C-alpha positions in Angstrom: -114.8 -212.6 -103.0 -113.8 -211.5 -99.9 -114.3 -213.5 -97.0 -117.0 -211.4 -95.5 -119.3 -212.9 -98.4 -120.2 -216.3 -98.3 -119.2 -218.7 -101.5 -122.3 -219.0 -103.6 -121.9 -221.5 -105.8 -124.3 -221.9 -109.5 -127.0 -223.6 -108.9 -126.7 -227.3 -110.7 -128.5 -227.1 -114.4 -131.3 -229.3 -113.4 -132.3 -226.9 -110.2 -135.2 -226.2 -110.5 -137.0 -222.5 -109.7 -137.6 -223.7 -105.8 -134.6 -224.4 -104.9 -132.9 -221.6 -106.5 -135.1 -219.0 -104.3 -134.5 -221.7 -101.5 -130.6 -220.9 -102.4 -131.3 -217.8 -102.3 -132.8 -217.4 -98.7 -130.3 -219.6 -97.4 -127.8 -217.0 -98.1 -129.5 -214.2 -96.6 -129.7 -216.1 -93.8 -126.5 -217.5 -93.1 -124.9 -214.0 -94.1 -122.8 -212.7 -91.2 -123.9 -209.2 -90.1 -122.4 -206.0 -90.5 -120.6 -204.8 -87.0 -122.5 -202.9 -84.7 -125.7 -204.0 -86.8 -128.8 -206.4 -87.6 -127.7 -205.8 -91.4 -126.0 -208.3 -93.7 -123.7 -208.1 -96.6 -124.6 -210.6 -99.4 -122.9 -210.2 -102.2 -125.9 -207.9 -104.6 -124.4 -209.9 -108.0 -124.6 -213.3 -106.8 -127.7 -213.1 -105.7 -128.9 -211.7 -108.6 -127.9 -214.0 -110.6 -129.6 -216.6 -108.6 -132.8 -214.9 -109.0 -132.6 -214.0 -113.0 -131.5 -218.3 -112.7 -134.6 -218.7 -110.9 -136.5 -216.3 -113.4 -134.8 -218.1 -116.3 -136.3 -221.9 -115.3 -139.7 -220.8 -114.4 -140.5 -220.9 -118.7 -139.2 -224.2 -118.6 -141.6 -225.6 -115.5 -144.6 -223.7 -117.2 -143.5 -225.5 -120.6 -144.2 -228.8 -118.7 -147.3 -227.9 -117.4 -148.5 -226.6 -120.9 -146.7 -229.5 -122.4 -149.2 -231.8 -119.8 -152.4 -229.6 -121.1 -151.2 -230.1 -124.5 -151.0 -233.5 -123.9 -154.3 -234.0 -122.4 -155.8 -232.0 -125.6 -154.5 -234.4 -128.1 -155.7 -237.4 -125.8 -159.3 -235.8 -126.1 -158.8 -235.2 -129.8 -157.7 -239.0 -130.4 -160.4 -240.1 -128.1 -163.0 -238.3 -129.6 -161.7 -239.1 -133.4 -162.1 -242.7 -132.1 -165.1 -242.8 -130.8 -166.5 -240.9 -133.8 -164.6 -243.6 -135.9 -166.8 -245.9 -133.6 -170.1 -244.1 -133.7 -169.7 -244.1 -138.1 -168.8 -248.0 -137.9 -171.8 -248.3 -135.5 -174.2 -246.4 -137.4 -173.2 -248.6 -140.8 -173.9 -251.8 -138.9 -177.2 -250.2 -138.0 -177.9 -249.5 -141.5 -177.1 -253.1 -142.8 -178.5 -254.7 -139.8 -181.8 -252.8 -139.5 -183.5 -255.9 -138.5 -181.2 -257.1 -135.5 -182.0 -253.9 -132.9 -180.5 -255.9 -130.2 -176.9 -255.3 -132.2 -177.5 -251.9 -132.6 -178.4 -251.3 -129.4 -175.0 -253.2 -128.1 -173.4 -251.2 -130.1 -174.5 -247.5 -129.4 -173.9 -249.1 -125.4 -170.6 -250.1 -126.0 -169.8 -246.7 -128.1 -170.8 -244.8 -125.2 -169.1 -246.4 -122.7 -166.2 -246.1 -124.5 -167.2 -242.4 -125.3 -167.8 -242.1 -121.2 -164.5 -243.7 -120.7 -162.7 -241.6 -122.9 -164.2 -238.4 -121.1 -163.7 -239.7 -118.0 -160.1 -240.6 -118.2 -159.6 -237.2 -120.1 -161.2 -235.5 -116.9 -158.7 -237.2 -114.5 -155.8 -236.0 -116.7 -157.2 -232.6 -116.9 -157.6 -232.7 -113.0 -153.6 -233.9 -112.6 -152.6 -231.6 -114.8 -154.1 -228.7 -112.7 -153.2 -230.3 -109.4 -149.5 -230.2 -111.0 -149.8 -226.6 -111.9 -151.6 -225.8 -108.4 -148.5 -227.7 -106.7 -145.7 -225.7 -108.5 -147.2 -222.7 -108.0 -148.3 -222.9 -104.2 -144.6 -224.2 -103.7 -143.6 -220.7 -105.3 -145.7 -218.9 -103.2 -144.4 -220.2 -100.5 -141.1 -219.0 -101.5 -142.3 -216.0 -102.8 -143.9 -215.0 -99.8 -140.9 -216.4 -97.4 -138.2 -213.8 -99.4 -140.8 -211.2 -99.4 -141.3 -211.4 -95.8 -137.5 -211.6 -95.5 -137.3 -208.5 -98.0 -139.5 -206.2 -95.4 -137.3 -207.8 -92.5 -134.3 -206.6 -93.8 -135.6 -203.2 -94.8 -137.7 -202.3 -91.6 -134.4 -203.1 -90.3 -132.6 -200.6 -92.4 -135.8 -198.0 -91.6 -135.1 -198.2 -88.0 -131.4 -197.6 -87.0 -130.8 -194.1 -87.3 -127.5 -192.5 -89.1 -125.6 -190.4 -86.0 -123.7 -187.8 -87.4 -120.5 -186.8 -85.4 -120.9 -183.2 -84.1 -118.0 -180.8 -84.7 -116.2 -179.6 -82.0 -113.9 -176.4 -81.8 -110.8 -178.2 -81.7 -112.0 -180.1 -85.1 -112.9 -176.7 -87.0 -110.8 -176.1 -90.0 -109.3 -172.8 -91.5 -112.3 -173.0 -93.9 -114.2 -172.3 -90.9 -113.6 -169.0 -90.4 -109.8 -167.5 -89.7 -111.7 -165.2 -86.6 -114.1 -165.7 -84.0 -116.0 -163.3 -85.2 -116.1 -165.6 -88.5 -118.0 -168.1 -86.5 -121.3 -166.5 -84.9 
C-alpha cells in the first residue's frame, strides 16, 4: 500500500457487522484529501473487503435472532406439552375422584395457573427476542443511514467540481493540426 492510503486492518473474527461498517466510516472520514479537491483517496479493495466482511457477518446475527425465536417456540411447545400432560393428569384424577369436586377445582386452577404462567413467560420471551432483533436492526439502520449520507455527500462533491480542460494555444499546436495557416480555419 502506498503512503497516500490509510493502513486498513482486517476486522477481528468476532467483530459484528455494525463495528465493521463503523470502521469503514472511520476510514472514509479520516482519508486524505486529493490535492486541490474535496474528494478523498481510499483503497477501493480494502473498503469493499470490509463491507463484504460485514455482509458475511449479517447472517450470523440473523441466525442468532432465529435461534432465539426457535428457542422460544421450543419453550412454548414444551410448556404446552407440560400443560397438556398436567391437564390429562387432572382429568384422570377428576374421573377417579368425582366425589371430591373441590380437589378437581383446585387441580384445574393449578393447571390454569401453570398454563397462564407459561403463556406469560412465552410472551415475555417473544418480546425480548423482538426487542433484540429491533435493536440490532435499528443499529444497522443508523450505520447504513450514515454510510448513505457519506456516500451521497461524496457524490455531490464530485458532481460539484467541474473539470476544466486546458485550452490549446497556437504555440502548442502540433504538426497534426495542419502545416499551413489555411488548414487552421
